[in-house]
C-alpha positions as CSV (number, residue, x, y, z in Angstrom):
1,M,15.2,-18.5,15.1
2,E,12.2,-20.7,15.6
3,I,10.2,-17.8,17.0
4,I,10.8,-15.8,13.8
5,R,9.5,-18.7,11.7
6,T,6.4,-18.7,13.9
7,I,5.7,-15.0,13.8
8,L,6.7,-14.2,10.2
9,P,3.5,-15.6,8.5
10,Y,1.3,-13.6,10.8
11,A,3.4,-10.5,10.2
12,Q,3.1,-10.9,6.4
13,I,-0.7,-11.3,6.7
14,I,-1.0,-8.1,8.7
15,L,1.4,-6.2,6.4
16,S,-0.5,-7.4,3.3
17,I,-3.9,-6.2,4.8
18,L,-2.4,-2.9,5.8
19,L,-0.9,-2.5,2.3
20,V,-4.1,-3.2,0.5
21,A,-6.0,-0.8,2.8
22,A,-3.5,1.9,2.3
23,V,-3.6,1.6,-1.5
24,L,-7.4,1.5,-1.6
25,L,-7.7,4.6,0.6
26,Q,-5.4,6.5,-1.8
27,Q,-7.9,6.2,-4.7
28,R,-9.1,9.6,-5.8
29,G,-12.8,10.4,-6.2
30,S,-13.1,9.2,-9.8
31,S,-16.5,8.2,-10.9
32,L,-17.6,5.6,-13.4
33,G,-17.1,8.0,-16.2
34,G,-13.4,8.2,-15.3
35,A,-13.1,4.5,-16.1
36,F,-14.0,5.3,-19.7
37,G,-12.0,8.5,-20.0
38,G,-14.9,10.8,-19.2
39,D,-13.3,13.0,-16.7
40,N,-10.1,15.0,-17.0
41,F,-8.8,14.8,-13.5
42,S,-5.7,12.8,-14.4
43,A,-4.4,15.7,-16.6
44,T,-4.0,18.0,-13.6
45,F,-1.2,17.9,-11.0
46,S,-1.8,18.4,-7.4
47,K,0.6,18.2,-4.5
48,R,0.0,15.7,-1.8
49,R,-0.8,17.2,1.6
50,G,-2.0,16.1,5.0
51,A,-3.7,12.7,5.1
52,E,-3.0,12.0,1.5
53,L,0.8,12.5,2.0
54,F,0.7,10.3,5.2
55,L,-1.1,7.5,3.3
56,F,1.4,7.7,0.4
57,K,4.4,7.4,2.8
58,F,2.7,4.8,4.9
59,S,2.0,2.6,1.9
60,M,5.6,2.9,0.7
61,V,7.0,1.9,4.2
62,V,4.5,-1.0,4.5
63,G,5.4,-2.1,1.0
64,V,9.1,-2.2,1.8
65,L,8.5,-4.0,5.0
66,F,6.4,-6.6,3.2
67,V,9.1,-7.2,0.6
68,L,11.7,-7.5,3.3
69,S,9.6,-10.0,5.2
70,A,9.1,-12.0,2.0
71,I,12.8,-12.1,1.4
72,L,13.4,-13.1,5.0
73,S,10.9,-15.9,4.7
74,L,12.7,-17.2,1.7
75,A,16.0,-17.1,3.5
76,L,14.7,-19.1,6.4
């Protein structure tokens, strides 16, 4: 049990970095005009394919792992 307490903070740091990177890589190519409502890309729907689908699923898995590790750290 002591080894889990030792490894868990490092695992949470790695998971948090991976989660932030995965979310930031998902950002679409919206320009500065998109921040003020200038572009209309949000009104269209497109299906995720390839790398975009992988990043979406990867971020969901890493998010769940991060939440589970946070709950585990509270239980210990």
